[in-house]
Every structure is written in structure tokens, then in C-alpha cells.
The first five atom37 places (N, CA, C, CB, O) and aatype in JSON, in Angstrom:
{
  "aatype": [20, 20, 20, 20, 20, 20, 20, 20, 20, 20, 20, 20, 20, 20, 20, 20, 20, 20, 20, 20, 20, 20, 20, 20, 20, 20, 20, 20, 20, 20, 20, 20, 20, 20, 20, 20, 20, 20, 20, 20, 20, 20, 20, 20, 20, 20, 20, 20, 20, 20, 20, 20, 20, 20, 20, 20, 20, 20, 20, 20, 20, 20, 20, 20, 20, 20, 20, 20, 20, 20, 20, 20, 20, 20, 20, 20, 20, 20, 20, 20, 20, 20, 20, 20, 20, 20, 20, 20, 20, 20, 20, 20, 20, 20, 20, 20, 20, 20, 20, 20, 20, 20, 20, 20, 20, 20, 20, 20, 20, 20, 20, 20, 20, 20, 20, 20, 20, 20, 20, 20, 20, 20, 20, 20, 20, 20, 20, 20, 20, 20, 20, 20, 20, 20, 20, 20, 20, 20],
  "atom_mask": [
    [1, 1, 1, 1, 1],
    [1, 1, 1, 1, 1],
    [1, 1, 1, 1, 1],
    [1, 1, 1, 1, 1],
    [1, 1, 1, 1, 1],
    [1, 1, 1, 1, 1],
    [1, 1, 1, 1, 1],
    [1, 1, 1, 1, 1],
    [1, 1, 1, 1, 1],
    [1, 1, 1, 1, 1],
    [1, 1, 1, 1, 1],
    [1, 1, 1, 1, 1],
    [1, 1, 1, 1, 1],
    [1, 1, 1, 1, 1],
    [1, 1, 1, 1, 1],
    [1, 1, 1, 1, 1],
    [1, 1, 1, 1, 1],
    [1, 1, 1, 1, 1],
    [1, 1, 1, 1, 1],
    [1, 1, 1, 1, 1],
    [1, 1, 1, 1, 1],
    [1, 1, 1, 1, 1],
    [1, 1, 1, 1, 1],
    [1, 1, 1, 1, 1],
    [1, 1, 1, 1, 1],
    [1, 1, 1, 1, 1],
    [1, 1, 1, 1, 1],
    [1, 1, 1, 1, 1],
    [1, 1, 1, 1, 1],
    [1, 1, 1, 1, 1],
    [1, 1, 1, 1, 1],
    [1, 1, 1, 1, 1],
    [1, 1, 1, 1, 1],
    [1, 1, 1, 1, 1],
    [1, 1, 1, 1, 1],
    [1, 1, 1, 1, 1],
    [1, 1, 1, 1, 1],
    [1, 1, 1, 1, 1],
    [1, 1, 1, 1, 1],
    [1, 1, 1, 1, 1],
    [1, 1, 1, 1, 1],
    [1, 1, 1, 1, 1],
    [1, 1, 1, 1, 1],
    [1, 1, 1, 1, 1],
    [1, 1, 1, 1, 1],
    [1, 1, 1, 1, 1],
    [1, 1, 1, 1, 1],
    [1, 1, 1, 1, 1],
    [1, 1, 1, 1, 1],
    [1, 1, 1, 1, 1],
    [1, 1, 1, 1, 1],
    [1, 1, 1, 1, 1],
    [1, 1, 1, 1, 1],
    [1, 1, 1, 1, 1],
    [1, 1, 1, 1, 1],
    [1, 1, 1, 1, 1],
    [1, 1, 1, 1, 1],
    [1, 1, 1, 1, 1],
    [1, 1, 1, 1, 1],
    [1, 1, 1, 1, 1],
    [1, 1, 1, 1, 1],
    [1, 1, 1, 1, 1],
    [1, 1, 1, 1, 1],
    [1, 1, 1, 1, 1],
    [1, 1, 1, 1, 1],
    [1, 1, 1, 1, 1],
    [1, 1, 1, 1, 1],
    [1, 1, 1, 1, 1],
    [1, 1, 1, 1, 1],
    [1, 1, 1, 1, 1],
    [1, 1, 1, 1, 1],
    [1, 1, 1, 1, 1],
    [1, 1, 1, 1, 1],
    [1, 1, 1, 1, 1],
    [1, 1, 1, 1, 1],
    [1, 1, 1, 1, 1],
    [1, 1, 1, 1, 1],
    [1, 1, 1, 1, 1],
    [1, 1, 1, 1, 1],
    [1, 1, 1, 1, 1],
    [1, 1, 1, 1, 1],
    [1, 1, 1, 1, 1],
    [1, 1, 1, 1, 1],
    [1, 1, 1, 1, 1],
    [1, 1, 1, 1, 1],
    [1, 1, 1, 1, 1],
    [1, 1, 1, 1, 1],
    [1, 1, 1, 1, 1],
    [1, 1, 1, 1, 1],
    [1, 1, 1, 1, 1],
    [1, 1, 1, 1, 1],
    [1, 1, 1, 1, 1],
    [1, 1, 1, 1, 1],
    [1, 1, 1, 1, 1],
    [1, 1, 1, 1, 1],
    [1, 1, 1, 1, 1],
    [1, 1, 1, 1, 1],
    [1, 1, 1, 1, 1],
    [1, 1, 1, 1, 1],
    [1, 1, 1, 1, 1],
    [1, 1, 1, 1, 1],
    [1, 1, 1, 1, 1],
    [1, 1, 1, 1, 1],
    [1, 1, 1, 1, 1],
    [1, 1, 1, 1, 1],
    [1, 1, 1, 1, 1],
    [1, 1, 1, 1, 1],
    [1, 1, 1, 1, 1],
    [1, 1, 1, 1, 1],
    [1, 1, 1, 1, 1],
    [1, 1, 1, 1, 1],
    [1, 1, 1, 1, 1],
    [1, 1, 1, 1, 1],
    [1, 1, 1, 1, 1],
    [1, 1, 1, 1, 1],
    [1, 1, 1, 1, 1],
    [1, 1, 1, 1, 1],
    [1, 1, 1, 1, 1],
    [1, 1, 1, 1, 1],
    [1, 1, 1, 1, 1],
    [1, 1, 1, 1, 1],
    [1, 1, 1, 1, 1],
    [1, 1, 1, 1, 1],
    [1, 1, 1, 1, 1],
    [1, 1, 1, 1, 1],
    [1, 1, 1, 1, 1],
    [1, 1, 1, 1, 1],
    [1, 1, 1, 1, 1],
    [1, 1, 1, 1, 1],
    [1, 1, 1, 1, 1],
    [1, 1, 1, 1, 1],
    [1, 1, 1, 1, 1],
    [1, 1, 1, 1, 1],
    [1, 1, 1, 1, 1],
    [1, 1, 1, 1, 1],
    [1, 1, 1, 1, 1],
    [1, 1, 1, 1, 1],
    [1, 1, 1, 1, 1]
  ],
  "atom_positions": [
    [[91.51, 84.27, 91.94], [91.88, 82.93, 91.52], [92.13, 82.94, 90.01], [90.77, 81.91, 91.89], [91.41, 83.57, 89.23]],
    [[93.18, 82.23, 89.63], [93.51, 82.13, 88.22], [92.52, 81.21, 87.5], [94.94, 81.62, 88.04], [91.91, 80.33, 88.11]],
    [[92.4, 81.43, 86.21], [91.54, 80.63, 85.35], [92.38, 80.05, 84.23], [90.36, 81.47, 84.79], [93.48, 80.54, 83.96]],
    [[91.88, 79.02, 83.56], [92.65, 78.42, 82.45], [93.11, 79.44, 81.4], [91.83, 77.36, 81.77], [94.19, 79.29, 80.83]],
    [[92.31, 80.45, 81.15], [92.7, 81.45, 80.14], [93.86, 82.34, 80.61], [91.51, 82.31, 79.78], [94.4, 83.11, 79.82]],
    [[94.23, 82.24, 81.88], [95.35, 83.03, 82.42], [96.69, 82.32, 82.3], [95.08, 83.35, 83.88], [97.73, 82.91, 82.58]],
    [[96.68, 81.07, 81.88], [97.89, 80.23, 81.94], [99.06, 80.83, 81.18], [97.59, 78.87, 81.38], [100.17, 80.88, 81.72]],
    [[98.87, 81.29, 79.96], [99.99, 81.83, 79.19], [100.64, 83.03, 79.89], [99.53, 82.24, 77.79], [101.86, 83.12, 79.96]],
    [[99.82, 83.93, 80.4], [100.36, 85.11, 81.1], [101.08, 84.71, 82.38], [99.23, 86.11, 81.42], [102.11, 85.28, 82.72]],
    [[100.54, 83.72, 83.09], [101.19, 83.24, 84.32], [102.56, 82.67, 84.0], [100.32, 82.18, 85.02], [103.52, 82.95, 84.71]],
    [[102.64, 81.88, 82.95], [103.94, 81.27, 82.59], [104.97, 82.32, 82.2], [103.75, 80.27, 81.44], [106.16, 82.16, 82.5]],
    [[104.53, 83.38, 81.55], [105.45, 84.48, 81.21], [106.01, 85.11, 82.49], [104.74, 85.55, 80.35], [107.21, 85.36, 82.58]],
    [[105.14, 85.36, 83.45], [105.58, 85.95, 84.72], [106.46, 84.98, 85.51], [104.38, 86.38, 85.55], [107.45, 85.39, 86.1]],
    [[106.08, 83.7, 85.52], [106.89, 82.73, 86.26], [108.31, 82.64, 85.71], [106.22, 81.35, 86.23], [109.25, 82.39, 86.45]],
    [[108.46, 82.85, 84.42], [109.8, 82.84, 83.83], [110.66, 83.94, 84.45], [109.73, 83.01, 82.29], [111.88, 83.78, 84.57]],
    [[110.04, 85.06, 84.83], [110.79, 86.16, 85.45], [111.3, 85.78, 86.83], [109.91, 87.41, 85.55], [112.44, 86.1, 87.18]],
    [[110.49, 85.09, 87.61], [110.89, 84.78, 88.98], [111.77, 83.54, 89.06], [109.67, 84.59, 89.86], [112.7, 83.47, 89.87]],
    [[111.48, 82.55, 88.21], [112.24, 81.31, 88.25], [113.46, 81.33, 87.34], [111.36, 80.15, 87.88], [114.24, 80.38, 87.32]],
    [[113.63, 82.4, 86.59], [114.78, 82.56, 85.72], [114.89, 81.41, 84.72], [116.06, 82.66, 86.55], [115.96, 80.82, 84.54]],
    [[113.78, 81.1, 84.08], [113.71, 80.02, 83.11], [113.46, 80.63, 81.74], [112.59, 78.99, 83.48], [112.42, 81.24, 81.5]],
    [[114.42, 80.46, 80.83], [114.28, 81.03, 79.49], [113.32, 80.21, 78.62], [115.64, 81.13, 78.81], [112.56, 80.76, 77.83]],
    [[113.37, 78.9, 78.77], [112.55, 78.01, 77.94], [111.8, 77.02, 78.82], [113.42, 77.27, 76.9], [112.35, 75.97, 79.17]],
    [[110.55, 77.33, 79.17], [109.78, 76.39, 80.0], [109.62, 75.05, 79.29], [108.41, 76.98, 80.33], [109.52, 75.01, 78.07]],
    [[109.59, 73.96, 80.05], [109.41, 72.65, 79.42], [108.02, 72.56, 78.78], [109.6, 71.52, 80.46], [107.11, 73.28, 79.19]],
    [[107.86, 71.69, 77.79], [106.59, 71.59, 77.07], [105.39, 71.24, 77.96], [106.7, 70.56, 75.99], [104.26, 71.59, 77.63]],
    [[105.63, 70.58, 79.07], [104.51, 70.17, 79.94], [104.19, 71.2, 81.03], [104.82, 68.84, 80.58], [103.41, 70.91, 81.93]],
    [[104.78, 72.38, 80.97], [104.52, 73.39, 82.0], [103.06, 73.84, 81.98], [105.46, 74.6, 81.82], [102.48, 74.11, 83.03]],
    [[102.48, 73.93, 80.82], [101.07, 74.32, 80.71], [100.18, 73.29, 81.42], [100.64, 74.45, 79.22], [99.28, 73.66, 82.18]],
    [[100.45, 72.01, 81.18], [99.68, 70.93, 81.8], [99.86, 70.95, 83.32], [100.1, 69.56, 81.23], [98.9, 70.75, 84.06]],
    [[101.08, 71.2, 83.78], [101.34, 71.27, 85.22], [100.53, 72.38, 85.86], [102.84, 71.49, 85.49], [99.97, 72.2, 86.95]],
    [[100.45, 73.52, 85.2], [99.68, 74.64, 85.73], [98.18, 74.34, 85.7], [99.98, 75.93, 84.94], [97.46, 74.71, 86.62]],
    [[97.71, 73.68, 84.66], [96.3, 73.27, 84.6], [95.96, 72.38, 85.8], [96.0, 72.52, 83.28], [94.89, 72.52, 86.39]],
    [[96.86, 71.48, 86.15], [96.66, 70.59, 87.3], [96.6, 71.39, 88.59], [97.79, 69.55, 87.38], [95.76, 71.12, 89.45]],
    [[97.48, 72.38, 88.74], [97.47, 73.21, 89.94], [96.15, 73.97, 90.09], [98.64, 74.2, 89.91], [95.67, 74.15, 91.21]],
    [[95.58, 74.4, 88.99], [94.34, 75.16, 89.05], [93.19, 74.36, 89.65], [93.96, 75.63, 87.67], [92.23, 74.94, 90.16]],
    [[93.28, 73.04, 89.61], [92.21, 72.2, 90.15], [92.59, 71.52, 91.45], [91.82, 71.15, 89.14], [91.81, 70.74, 92.0]],
    [[93.78, 71.79, 91.97], [94.28, 71.16, 93.19], [93.7, 71.88, 94.42], [95.83, 71.18, 93.23], [93.96, 73.07, 94.61]],
    [[92.91, 71.18, 95.25], [92.32, 71.85, 96.41], [93.34, 72.25, 97.49], [91.28, 70.96, 97.03], [93.02, 73.03, 98.38]],
    [[94.55, 71.72, 97.42], [95.58, 72.06, 98.41], [96.38, 73.29, 98.02], [96.52, 70.88, 98.6], [97.32, 73.67, 98.72]],
    [[96.01, 73.91, 96.92], [96.7, 75.15, 96.55], [95.75, 76.08, 95.82], [97.93, 74.85, 95.67], [94.69, 75.68, 95.34]],
    [[96.15, 77.33, 95.75], [95.43, 78.34, 94.99], [96.43, 79.09, 94.13], [94.64, 79.31, 95.93], [97.42, 79.63, 94.64]],
    [[96.17, 79.13, 92.84], [96.97, 79.93, 91.93], [96.25, 81.27, 91.8], [97.16, 79.21, 90.52], [95.06, 81.32, 91.46]],
    [[96.97, 82.33, 92.06], [96.38, 83.66, 92.09], [96.98, 84.55, 91.0], [96.58, 84.3, 93.46], [98.12, 84.36, 90.58]],
    [[96.19, 85.5, 90.56], [96.69, 86.51, 89.64], [96.23, 87.88, 90.13], [96.2, 86.25, 88.18], [95.19, 88.02, 90.76]],
    [[97.04, 88.88, 89.83], [96.68, 90.28, 90.07], [96.5, 90.92, 88.7], [97.78, 91.04, 90.94], [97.38, 90.82, 87.84]],
    [[95.36, 91.56, 88.49], [95.07, 92.18, 87.2], [94.86, 93.68, 87.39], [93.82, 91.54, 86.55], [94.23, 94.12, 88.35]],
    [[95.39, 94.44, 86.45], [95.17, 95.88, 86.37], [94.66, 96.15, 84.97], [96.49, 96.7, 86.69], [95.32, 95.86, 83.98]],
    [[93.46, 96.72, 84.9], [92.83, 97.0, 83.6], [92.81, 95.77, 82.7], [93.56, 98.14, 82.9], [93.04, 95.87, 81.5]],
    [[92.53, 94.61, 83.29], [92.42, 93.37, 82.53], [93.74, 92.68, 82.23], [91.73, 93.64, 81.27], [93.74, 91.56, 81.72]],
    [[94.85, 93.33, 82.53], [96.18, 92.75, 82.26], [96.71, 92.11, 83.54], [97.17, 93.83, 81.73], [96.66, 92.71, 84.61]],
    [[97.22, 90.89, 83.41], [97.82, 90.2, 84.56], [99.19, 90.81, 84.83], [97.94, 88.66, 84.3], [100.08, 90.78, 83.98]],
    [[99.35, 91.37, 86.03], [100.61, 92.02, 86.41], [101.32, 91.28, 87.54], [100.35, 93.45, 86.82], [102.43, 91.65, 87.92]],
    [[100.67, 90.24, 88.08], [101.29, 89.47, 89.15], [100.67, 88.1, 89.26], [101.16, 90.2, 90.47], [99.54, 87.87, 88.84]],
    [[101.44, 87.19, 89.84], [100.94, 85.85, 90.11], [101.65, 85.28, 91.33], [101.13, 84.93, 88.88], [102.76, 85.69, 91.68]],
    [[101.0, 84.33, 91.95], [101.57, 83.6, 93.08], [100.76, 82.33, 93.27], [101.57, 84.47, 94.4], [99.6, 82.25, 92.86]],
    [[101.37, 81.36, 93.88], [100.67, 80.13, 94.23], [100.83, 79.92, 95.73], [101.22, 78.9, 93.43], [101.94, 80.01, 96.27]],
    [[99.72, 79.64, 96.38], [99.75, 79.33, 97.82], [99.42, 77.86, 97.98], [98.74, 80.23, 98.62], [98.39, 77.38, 97.51]],
    [[100.31, 77.14, 98.65], [100.05, 75.75, 99.03], [99.66, 75.75, 100.5], [101.31, 74.83, 98.76], [100.3, 76.41, 101.32]],
    [[98.63, 75.01, 100.82], [98.16, 74.9, 102.19], [98.62, 73.55, 102.74], [96.6, 75.06, 102.29], [98.12, 72.5, 102.33]],
    [[99.58, 73.6, 103.67], [100.21, 72.39, 104.19], [99.68, 72.14, 105.6], [101.77, 72.52, 104.2], [99.91, 72.93, 106.51]],
    [[98.97, 71.04, 105.77], [98.38, 70.7, 107.06], [99.47, 70.26, 108.04], [97.32, 69.59, 106.9], [100.37, 69.5, 107.68]],
    [[99.38, 70.73, 109.27], [100.31, 70.35, 110.33], [99.48, 69.78, 111.48], [101.19, 71.59, 110.79], [98.75, 70.51, 112.15]],
    [[99.61, 68.48, 111.7], [98.76, 67.78, 112.66], [98.84, 68.37, 114.06], [99.13, 66.32, 112.72], [97.81, 68.58, 114.7]],
    [[100.04, 68.64, 114.55], [100.2, 69.11, 115.93], [99.54, 70.48, 116.15], [101.68, 69.2, 116.28], [99.19, 70.83, 117.28]],
    [[99.37, 71.22, 115.1], [98.72, 72.53, 115.19], [97.22, 72.43, 114.84], [99.4, 73.53, 114.25], [96.44, 73.32, 115.19]],
    [[96.85, 71.36, 114.18], [95.47, 71.16, 113.71], [95.02, 72.3, 112.8], [94.51, 71.04, 114.9], [93.86, 72.69, 112.78]],
    [[95.97, 72.81, 112.06], [95.69, 73.85, 111.06], [96.85, 73.89, 110.07], [95.49, 75.25, 111.74], [97.92, 73.35, 110.35]],
    [[96.64, 74.51, 108.95], [97.7, 74.56, 107.94], [98.6, 75.78, 108.07], [97.1, 74.53, 106.56], [98.31, 76.73, 108.79]],
    [[99.7, 75.71, 107.35], [100.47, 76.92, 107.1], [100.42, 77.18, 105.61], [101.95, 76.78, 107.61], [100.14, 76.28, 104.82]],
    [[100.68, 78.41, 105.23], [100.67, 78.8, 103.82], [102.1, 78.84, 103.31], [99.98, 80.18, 103.63], [102.95, 79.56, 103.84]],
    [[102.35, 78.05, 102.29], [103.65, 78.06, 101.61], [103.46, 78.84, 100.32], [104.18, 76.59, 101.34], [102.76, 78.39, 99.41]],
    [[104.08, 79.99, 100.25], [103.93, 80.87, 99.1], [105.04, 80.55, 98.11], [103.98, 82.36, 99.53], [106.22, 80.48, 98.46]],
    [[104.65, 80.36, 96.87], [105.6, 79.98, 95.84], [105.36, 80.84, 94.59], [105.48, 78.47, 95.5], [104.22, 81.14, 94.24]],
    [[106.44, 81.22, 93.95], [106.35, 81.89, 92.66], [105.7, 83.25, 92.67], [105.61, 81.04, 91.73], [105.07, 83.65, 91.69]],
    [[105.83, 83.98, 93.77], [105.28, 85.33, 93.83], [106.09, 86.24, 92.92], [105.29, 85.88, 95.3], [107.31, 86.32, 93.04]],
    [[105.42, 86.91, 92.02], [106.11, 87.82, 91.11], [105.16, 88.92, 90.64], [106.7, 87.06, 89.91], [103.99, 88.66, 90.35]],
    [[105.68, 90.12, 90.57], [105.02, 91.24, 89.9], [105.82, 91.49, 88.63], [104.93, 92.53, 90.82], [107.05, 91.5, 88.67]],
    [[105.15, 91.7, 87.54], [105.82, 91.93, 86.26], [106.9, 92.99, 86.44], [104.8, 92.36, 85.17], [106.66, 94.05, 87.02]],
    [[108.09, 92.7, 85.95], [109.21, 93.62, 86.12], [108.93, 95.0, 85.54], [110.46, 93.03, 85.49], [109.55, 95.98, 85.96]],
    [[108.03, 95.11, 84.58], [107.67, 96.4, 83.99], [106.63, 97.16, 84.8], [107.16, 96.2, 82.59], [106.33, 98.31, 84.51]],
    [[106.09, 96.51, 85.83], [105.02, 97.12, 86.63], [105.43, 97.33, 88.09], [103.77, 96.26, 86.56], [104.61, 97.75, 88.9]],
    [[106.66, 97.04, 88.42], [107.11, 97.17, 89.8], [107.23, 98.63, 90.2], [108.45, 96.46, 90.0], [107.44, 99.52, 89.37]],
    [[107.09, 98.86, 91.5], [107.21, 100.22, 92.03], [105.94, 101.04, 91.92], [108.31, 100.92, 91.33], [105.96, 102.24, 92.21]],
    [[104.84, 100.42, 91.52], [103.57, 101.13, 91.35], [102.57, 100.78, 92.44], [102.97, 100.82, 89.99], [101.43, 101.27, 92.42]],
    [[102.98, 99.94, 93.4], [102.08, 99.57, 94.49], [101.25, 98.31, 94.24], [101.16, 100.69, 94.77], [100.55, 97.85, 95.13]],
    [[101.33, 97.76, 93.04], [100.54, 96.56, 92.73], [100.96, 95.38, 93.58], [100.67, 96.21, 91.26], [100.12, 94.63, 94.09]],
    [[102.26, 95.2, 93.74], [102.77, 94.08, 94.53], [102.34, 94.17, 95.98], [104.29, 94.03, 94.45], [102.01, 93.15, 96.59]],
    [[102.34, 95.35, 96.54], [101.91, 95.54, 97.93], [100.45, 95.14, 98.1], [102.12, 96.99, 98.37], [100.11, 94.4, 99.02]],
    [[99.61, 95.62, 97.23], [98.18, 95.29, 97.32], [97.95, 93.8, 97.09], [97.38, 96.1, 96.29], [97.13, 93.19, 97.77]],
    [[98.68, 93.22, 96.15], [98.56, 91.79, 95.87], [98.99, 90.97, 97.08], [99.41, 91.4, 94.64], [98.32, 90.01, 97.46]],
    [[100.1, 91.36, 97.7], [100.6, 90.63, 98.86], [99.61, 90.73, 100.02], [101.98, 91.17, 99.28], [99.42, 89.75, 100.75]],
    [[99.0, 91.88, 100.21], [98.01, 92.02, 101.27], [96.84, 91.07, 101.04], [97.5, 93.48, 101.35], [96.32, 90.48, 101.99]],
    [[96.42, 90.92, 99.8], [95.34, 89.99, 99.46], [95.77, 88.55, 99.73], [94.93, 90.16, 97.99], [94.97, 87.75, 100.22]],
    [[97.01, 88.21, 99.42], [97.53, 86.87, 99.66], [97.5, 86.56, 101.16], [98.98, 86.73, 99.11], [97.1, 85.47, 101.56]],
    [[97.92, 87.51, 101.97], [97.91, 87.34, 103.43], [96.48, 87.15, 103.91], [98.56, 88.56, 104.13], [96.22, 86.3, 104.77]],
    [[95.56, 87.91, 103.38], [94.15, 87.79, 103.75], [93.61, 86.39, 103.42], [93.31, 88.87, 103.02], [92.88, 85.8, 104.21]],
    [[93.97, 85.87, 102.26], [93.55, 84.52, 101.86], [94.07, 83.49, 102.85], [94.04, 84.19, 100.42], [93.33, 82.6, 103.28]],
    [[95.35, 83.6, 103.22], [95.94, 82.66, 104.18], [95.25, 82.74, 105.54], [97.44, 82.93, 104.34], [94.99, 81.72, 106.17]],
    [[94.95, 83.94, 105.98], [94.24, 84.1, 107.25], [92.86, 83.47, 107.18], [94.14, 85.59, 107.63], [92.41, 82.83, 108.13]],
    [[92.17, 83.66, 106.06], [90.83, 83.1, 105.89], [90.85, 81.57, 105.82], [90.19, 83.66, 104.64], [89.84, 80.93, 106.1]],
    [[91.98, 81.0, 105.46], [92.14, 79.53, 105.45], [92.63, 79.03, 106.81], [93.14, 79.11, 104.34], [92.93, 77.84, 106.96]],
    [[92.69, 79.93, 107.79], [93.09, 79.59, 109.16], [94.55, 79.15, 109.26], [92.19, 78.51, 109.69], [94.89, 78.33, 110.12]],
    [[95.39, 79.68, 108.41], [96.82, 79.33, 108.46], [97.46, 80.0, 109.67], [97.54, 79.77, 107.15], [97.12, 81.13, 110.02]],
    [[98.39, 79.29, 110.29], [99.05, 79.85, 111.47], [100.33, 80.6, 111.1], [99.37, 78.76, 112.46], [100.87, 81.34, 111.92]],
    [[100.82, 80.41, 109.88], [101.98, 81.17, 109.42], [102.02, 81.13, 107.9], [103.3, 80.6, 110.02], [101.36, 80.31, 107.27]],
    [[102.81, 82.02, 107.33], [103.09, 82.01, 105.9], [104.59, 82.03, 105.73], [102.41, 83.23, 105.17], [105.29, 82.82, 106.36]],
    [[105.08, 81.16, 104.89], [106.51, 81.13, 104.6], [106.74, 81.11, 103.1], [107.18, 79.91, 105.27], [105.86, 80.74, 102.32]],
    [[107.94, 81.53, 102.72], [108.37, 81.46, 101.33], [109.88, 81.59, 101.31], [107.7, 82.56, 100.46], [110.49, 81.97, 102.31]],
    [[110.47, 81.28, 100.19], [111.91, 81.45, 100.05], [112.18, 82.58, 99.07], [112.58, 80.13, 99.57], [111.32, 82.95, 98.27]],
    [[113.38, 83.1, 99.16], [113.79, 84.16, 98.26], [115.3, 84.03, 98.06], [113.4, 85.56, 98.81], [116.04, 83.81, 99.01]],
    [[115.73, 84.18, 96.83], [117.15, 84.09, 96.53], [117.94, 85.13, 97.31], [117.39, 84.27, 95.04], [117.49, 86.26, 97.51]],
    [[119.11, 84.74, 97.74], [119.94, 85.63, 98.55], [120.33, 86.9, 97.78], [121.2, 84.91, 99.01], [120.64, 87.92, 98.4]],
    [[120.31, 86.84, 96.46], [120.71, 87.98, 95.65], [119.59, 89.0, 95.45], [121.21, 87.5, 94.32], [119.81, 90.02, 94.8]],
    [[118.41, 88.75, 95.97], [117.26, 89.62, 95.74], [117.06, 90.59, 96.92], [115.98, 88.77, 95.53], [116.01, 90.59, 97.56]],
    [[118.07, 91.4, 97.17], [118.07, 92.31, 98.32], [116.91, 93.3, 98.29], [119.37, 93.06, 98.38], [116.32, 93.59, 99.34]],
    [[116.58, 93.83, 97.12], [115.47, 94.78, 97.04], [114.15, 94.1, 97.39], [115.38, 95.4, 95.62], [113.29, 94.69, 98.05]],
    [[113.99, 92.86, 96.96], [112.78, 92.11, 97.31], [112.7, 91.88, 98.81], [112.75, 90.76, 96.57], [111.62, 91.96, 99.39]],
    [[113.84, 91.6, 99.43], [113.86, 91.36, 100.88], [113.4, 92.6, 101.64], [115.28, 90.94, 101.34], [112.67, 92.5, 102.62]],
    [[113.83, 93.76, 101.18], [113.39, 95.0, 101.82], [111.87, 95.15, 101.69], [114.11, 96.23, 101.19], [111.2, 95.58, 102.62]],
    [[111.36, 94.79, 100.52], [109.91, 94.86, 100.29], [109.18, 93.93, 101.25], [109.58, 94.49, 98.83], [108.19, 94.34, 101.86]],
    [[109.64, 92.68, 101.39], [108.98, 91.72, 102.28], [109.01, 92.22, 103.73], [109.66, 90.34, 102.17], [108.02, 92.11, 104.45]],
    [[110.14, 92.75, 104.14], [110.26, 93.26, 105.5], [109.32, 94.45, 105.73], [111.71, 93.66, 105.8], [108.81, 94.63, 106.83]],
    [[109.1, 95.26, 104.7], [108.19, 96.4, 104.84], [106.74, 95.93, 105.05], [108.27, 97.3, 103.59], [105.91, 96.69, 105.54]],
    [[106.46, 94.69, 104.67], [105.12, 94.12, 104.85], [105.0, 93.34, 106.16], [104.78, 93.21, 103.68], [103.95, 92.74, 106.43]],
    [[106.06, 93.34, 106.96], [106.0, 92.69, 108.27], [106.66, 91.33, 108.35], [104.61, 92.55, 108.66], [106.68, 90.72, 109.42]],
    [[107.2, 90.84, 107.25], [107.89, 89.56, 107.27], [109.29, 89.74, 107.85], [107.97, 88.94, 105.85], [109.89, 90.81, 107.73]],
    [[109.81, 88.69, 108.47], [111.17, 88.74, 109.0], [111.95, 87.54, 108.51], [111.16, 88.8, 110.54], [111.39, 86.47, 108.23]],
    [[113.25, 87.73, 108.41], [114.12, 86.6, 108.06], [114.12, 85.65, 109.25], [115.59, 87.07, 107.7], [114.28, 86.07, 110.4]],
    [[113.92, 84.37, 108.95], [113.81, 83.4, 110.04], [114.36, 82.08, 109.53], [112.33, 83.24, 110.53], [113.82, 81.51, 108.58]],
    [[115.4, 81.59, 110.12], [115.94, 80.29, 109.75], [116.77, 80.32, 108.47], [114.82, 79.3, 109.6], [117.15, 81.38, 107.97]],
    [[117.02, 79.15, 107.96], [117.8, 78.95, 106.76], [117.01, 78.06, 105.81], [119.18, 78.34, 107.08], [116.18, 77.26, 106.23]],
    [[117.28, 78.21, 104.54], [116.77, 77.28, 103.55], [117.9, 76.33, 103.21], [116.23, 78.02, 102.28], [118.99, 76.76, 102.83]],
    [[117.65, 75.05, 103.33], [118.63, 74.05, 102.9], [118.08, 73.44, 101.63], [118.88, 72.95, 104.01], [116.9, 73.11, 101.55]],
    [[118.94, 73.3, 100.66], [118.47, 72.92, 99.33], [119.39, 71.89, 98.73], [118.37, 74.15, 98.42], [120.61, 71.94, 98.89]],
    [[118.78, 70.95, 98.03], [119.49, 69.95, 97.23], [118.8, 69.9, 95.89], [119.51, 68.53, 97.93], [117.68, 69.4, 95.8]],
    [[119.43, 70.41, 94.85], [118.84, 70.35, 93.51], [118.85, 68.9, 93.03], [119.61, 71.28, 92.51], [119.88, 68.23, 93.08]],
    [[117.71, 68.44, 92.58], [117.57, 67.04, 92.17], [117.52, 66.85, 90.67], [116.33, 66.46, 92.78], [117.39, 65.72, 90.2]],
    [[117.62, 67.91, 89.92], [117.71, 67.76, 88.45], [118.66, 68.75, 87.86], [116.35, 67.91, 87.79], [118.86, 68.77, 86.64]]
  ]
}
């Protein structure tokens, strides 16, 4: 679980995945709020005390199933640390957390241009399923 002292490192990593050069001034406050939100968990992966990955899991309750699903957002391994196995171990931990929360599925989106990432997800047992429909509102 991430802590308030991890916020700066998390924002640096999130800039890599969200392709944001200049985060808005309130991004720190938004992340502080997420850290205390019981419907989500902000996670970090650390190697020798350095944060090399982050992800946020939102737990979305589904009445008909009487259990939640895990919506994974902002999963990223530092671009300088990829290919070393950290992302694989981090993802396995994320899956374990979702299972422990009794989630019936885990979903996330990925840009169509991230073919190498898609191969990585498939190597972990994920499959392409459905379409993402999107309407940018800002």
C-alpha cells in the first residue's frame, strides 16, 4: 500500500503511463484522497527502497454477483526498470489482492498502440475481451 511519502514518486510514474508532461496542481491532493478511499487501493512496488511501479485498484460492487470486480488503473513499471521481472511480480501481487477482496474478475484498459504491453498481459493469463468505448470529456 502506498503512503503519503510515496506521492511524488507515484506522480512521476503516472506521467509515464498517462502521457502527461505537466500534471495539474491539484494532482497531489487527488492522490492524497485516493490513499484514504476504502473503495480503492493505491499500490507501489519498491526495489531497494526505490519505487519502481505503481497501480490503483478500484473495487466496484456488482449487486447481481454480490461481490466486486477489480478495476485496475494506472499500472506502470518505471520505463528504466522494465524487463527485469519487477512488473511480473507486481502484477502477481495485484491479482492476489483482488482475489483476497473476493473479486470475480479484474479488468483494465490499455492503449491500442501498446503492443508490447499487451503481450505482457497475455503472458500473465489475461485475454482481450470486448471493446472500450470512450468519450473524452475535457
